[in-house]
N, C-alpha and C positions, 0 to 999 in steps of 0.2 A: 384804179383806183375809185372814179366815177359810178365804177358798176357795182363795184364792192359797199358802197353807201347806198344806191339803189335796193339791196339787199338787207344789208343789217337792217334791226330791227331795232325801232327806239327805245326805251324805259317805258312808255307810255305803252306800246303794242304790249309789252312780255307783260305789264301789268294788267293788257286788256285780256290776254292769254290762257292767264291764271287765274282770275273773276271768271272769267267764259267757261272753261276746264271744271271746275270745281260745281259747276251747275250742269257742264256736263256731263261729269262722273256721276253724281246722283240719280240723272233721268235715266241713264244707262242701263240701273239697276230696276228703278221702277218701271223703267219702258219693257225691258225684258223681267221683270219680275218672275212669272211661271215657268222660266226659260232658264234663267240664270239661276234660281236656289230649286230647281225641281223636288231632290230630296228631300233638300230643309224644310220646302215648306210640306210637302207630301206628310212627313213625320208628325212637324208640330200640329197641322190641322187634322191628322186621321183619314185624309184621304185612301180611296180605295183605287189601285192603280188607272181605272179609267175615269174616274172623277178628275185625277191628277193630269190625266193625258187631256181630256175635255179643255179644261180651263186652256192649258199648253196652247192644244190647237185655237181654240177662240184668240187667245193671243196673235197667233202666229199669222192667223187668216185676217183679222182684222187690223196685225200691223201692215201687213201687205197693200191694202187699200188705204192707210194712213198715210204711206210714203207718198202715193199718187196724189191725195186732197194736198199733203203737203209742200207740192210742188208749187201748187195756183195759190196756196196759202203765202207762200214765201214770195211770191211777185208781185201778191195783192194787199198783203197786209205788211204797217212796220212791225219789227223785229221784237220791239221793247211791248206790243200790245201782247202780240201771239206768247212769249215767250213770260209774261206777265202770266195769262190765262192758263199756259203747260203748268205750270210752278202751283198755283193752287188746285189744281186739279191732282195732280200727281202728290199733292202734300195732304189731300181729303182720301187719295186710295191707300198713303199709308196708312191712316186714323185707324182707315176701316181692317186693314191689313192687324195691327195692332190690338184693336180691340175683340179681334178672334170672330169676325161677322159671319151670317149664315152661309151656306154655299152657295146661296142664291144671288148675297149681296157679292161674292166675290167674285162671280161671272160678271157682273156687271165691273168689276173691279178687273177682271180681264180683258174685256171692252176697253174701261176706260185709259188703263195705262198704256195701250197703244195707241188710242186718239189723241190724248193729252202729250204725253211722249214724243211719238213722232210725227204727227201730221203739225202740233203747232210748235212745237221745239227744234226736234233733229232736224229737219230739209231745212226750215227757216235758218237754225243756226250754220248749219254746213254752208249755205248761200252766204250770210254775215259775215262768215272769218275772210272769205274773201275781198270783203269790202273795207279791211279794215285798216290796209296799207295799199303798196304801186301791184303793180301786175309783177313785176322783179322779185314782187317780197312774198307772193302767193305760197310758193314751193315754203317758205320757211315757215309760213304765217299756219299751215295746213299741218306741217310736220312736227312741230311745236306743240303744235293745239292737242292732236293726238299722243304724244309723247308724254306732254304734263296730265294727261287724262289718266293716263296709265299708270302712274309712279303713283299721281292720288289713290287710284283704287288698292295699288300696292299696299296701302296701309292698314287697311280695314282687314284684310285678308288674315294674318295670325291673328289680329285682336280677335276677330270673330270667332277664331276655332278654340282660341283657348278660353272666352267668353262659354262656346259651348261645349270646352272640355269639365268646365270649375262650375258651370250653371244652367246647364241644357241647353237644351236646342230653340226651347222657348225665348228664352232670355238672348238668347246668340241672334234670333230672326231679329229679335225687337232691337237689338244694338245697331243691327245692319240699315234696319231702317230710318231710325233715329239719325243716326252716323249722316246718308245719303240726304235726308232730306234735307237735315242741319246743312250740309253744301249746299242745297239748291236755296235755301233761304239766304244764307251768305254770298250767295251768286247774283241772286238778286237783287240784293239792298246795292253791291258793288256795283253791279249793273244800270241803276236808275241813280245814282247819288254821285259816281265817280266818270262811265264809260259812255253816259250816253251825252253828259259837259262838255267831257273829252272829245269824244269822238267829234260833238258840232264844232269846236275851234281847230282842230287838224282838218278839216272841209273849211272851212274858214282860211288857214293859213296857207290853204293850198298843198300841205302834207299829204291828204288824202282828196283823190278827184273822183266827183263826181259827175256821173255823165247822164244826161237826158237822153235816154235811149227809145224814147216816145211811149207807152199805155200798152201793157197786156190785153189782148184780147185771146178768142177761143180760135179765130181765125189764124192766130201761129199757132195754137197746134195743129194745126190743120198744115203746117208749112215745114215742120219740126218732122211728124210722122213723114213726107215727103223727101227729107232732106238723108240721104244714105250715110251723113256722119254722126246723126243721131242712133243709127244701128249700130256702126263702127264703136262709137262711145259706149253701148248697151251690152255688145258682145264684148267686148273687153274687159268691162266692167261686171262683168257673167263671171270671167275668169278670176278676177282677183277676188271674189267671193269663195270660191268654188274649194280653195283650201279651208277655208273655214267651215264647211262645209262637209267636207270628209274630216276636219278634226272633231263635228259633231261625235264623231262615233270613237274617237280615242280612247276613250273610257272602258266601254263594255271590250275592244278588241285588247285591250292591253292586260284587263282581266282574263280575259277566255283563252287569250293567245300567246300572250307571255306571261300570266300566272302572277301579273304585278301585285301587289297589294295597296291596300285602299290610302296607305300614305302617299307611295310615289306616285298613285292615281291621283290623288289629290293635290300633291304640288305639281306634274303636269299641268291638271285643268285651270291652273290657278295663275301659275309663270309664265308655261307655251304662248298663252293670252296676253296677262298687261307688262309680261318681263321682253318679250317683243318687242308690244310696240312702245315703249320706254325708249330702245335702243333707236329699231330702225324707223318708227315714225318721221323722225326727224332726220336719218339720211335720207329719205326719199326725197325731201326738198334741197337736199345739198346737189344729192347723184342726177336729180333731175335741172337742176344752174349746172351743172359741171357739162354736163351734155347738151345741153340745149334744147334738150326737147322731153316733155314728161312722158309720151307716148315711150320714147328707147328706155328710159327707166323702167318703165311696166311692164317691156319685154324683157328686159337681164331678170326681174324679179320671177319673169312664167319661167325663165331658167332653171332659175333656182327652187320654182314649182317642179319641173319635170326633172331635175334631178333628185329631189327627197322623194317624188312617188317611184321615180324607179327603185329609190335603193331599199324603199321599204314592202318592195313587192319579189327583188333580188336577195333582201337580207333570211337566212332559215326561222322560220318562225318558233320558237320556244322558249323557257324562263332563262337563257343560260346567254342570250340573245338580249334581255332586258334596256339594258343600257346604249345600246347601240340603236333599238327602236327608237326611245327616250328624245338623245339626238337628232334624229331624222324628223320625228315628229316636231321639234323646235324648229327646225327647216322650215319645216310645211308652214308652220303654222306664222312662224314668221314672212313668209311669202306675202300672208294676207293681213298682217301688220305692215310691211311696206306699201302695199297695196291699197288701204283703205285713204292715205291722206293720198296716193297717187290719184286713183280716178276722180278725186274732187280736182283735180290740182289738171288732171288732162282733160275734163270737164270746158275749163279754163282758156285751152289752146283749140279747142274741139271744132272752130268758126261757126260756129250756130248763134245766132242772136243772144247779145247780153242781157236781156228784158225776159229772156225764158231762161234762165238759168237755173232759177228755185225749180222749174217745171221740169227740167232735161233731170234735176237729181230726182225728182221726185219720180219721174218715168223710170230710171236708172231702178233704183232703190224696191220701185215695185214689181220690175222685174226679176229681181234678186231675190228679194222676198217670196215669190214666188217658185223661184227656182229652188230654194233652200227645205220648201216644203214638200217639193217633188223626190228632190235626192233623199230626204228623210221618208219618205213613204216606199222608195225605189228598195235603199239598203233595208230596209224593215221587210221587206220581199224577198230578198237573197238571199238574207240570211236564215230568212225560215225556211224558202225552196232547197237552199244548199247547204246548210250549215256556216257557222261562221268562217271559219275557214277557207272555206272556198267563196263562200261569201263576199268577204271581206278582200278576197282576190280578187274577184271581179269588180266590184267596187272602184280599187284602186285603180285598176286598170282600163276602166272607164274613165278616171280622171286623168290618167296620165296622157289618155289619147286626146282629152277635152283639152290639157294643156300645148299639146304640141298643134294641133290646130290653132288656138288663141294665139300663141305666140306667131304663127302665117298673117293671122291677122291682123295682130299687132304692127310687124314692120311692114306690111301691107300699109295701112293706116298712118304708121308712121313718115312712110316715103309719100304717100299723099300730102299729109300736111308741109313736109319739104316743098313740094312740085308748088302749093300755092302759093307758100312766102316769098319762092324765088319770083314767083308770079307776079306777088304784090310791090314787089323793092324795081320787077321793070317799069308797075304802070305807078309807081312812085308814093304808095302807101295801100293802108288793105281797109278794103270799104268797111263805112263808119256801121257801128253797132253790131260789131261781128267780137267774139272773144278769140283772140287770136293771141 
């Protein structure tokens, strides 16, 4: 019963998650503006393939380094300050997009949405969520945070489609920008007027415990880079993002190899993402609590990824098998939806310094950002050199092999953490200042 009380979220914590997830949903759209709405933006602004590809490339490259900078920001700047700056910057970017600014200005927007959205908001928010409750509640906090954000994002998809069909692409893009910028404003007001005062009350009452783990220093980064656990976290985190990278190519794969219609492709693109997150993100926290180890729950999800990648390779590719392909793709995308909160929770049991949590998140997301860029480049090379059929078969075969290797690494890390936990029990407790 006591354990259940530790894990169960209070009404205030639920309100915290709802308010913060609204902002997260808005930032995710603006922070990934050119990649999330690639075709729509190209249509509205009339950009060439090269121009829109350059904007997406600028955003992705700046995004990788923004994640790295975000780690330092999360460990050194109060969340309310960085979040306020991020919202103001992203709202300005939204206004510039609605005004149909010049290509030069939109290049600046590509830089700005990554800098404001990822460095000043995403990484600090990933760390902030872990501070809203006890260590036992971390899984529930992360799981429901991502699940709520997915549910909110699903609301706009059919609305935007109807607006595009009735009033054109320009009106649809404006509606998307207004909707998600509005969510950021509501979230910011809720954060400042409700969360901040309530958060301080919870700390004062002891419901949330703040620990003094010392000040952040660049020397700490050096110690992180010498710690093997840092590399375990990054390697396993990369594996949880790989399903997302593979699913980046789902639209052309379904079109070229399964003769899928545009309506089917859009359905998969919208609902494989947010639909699986709505269901599986909360389950990630529940399963981790049941198993007593987040790393073991990640291993479970990697088994699902191995099964999905093997299934797509074994399935005969053709129009008559489109339904099976869609189901498999949902499972593969579901691995990422499960892994997204799980990798943040895994950091919480990594035995790395608590005061460097933001830096660890930043390092992990920096590496995965570069990984996504390399996989995109590699996929383009494979399909150009070998054709789409053989090229995608090679891509998913490489993915399958990486999932198997990652599962082995994950199981090894789980045993390593389990051994350390037993040593802590023998010594009478874990060392101070570590995430355990």
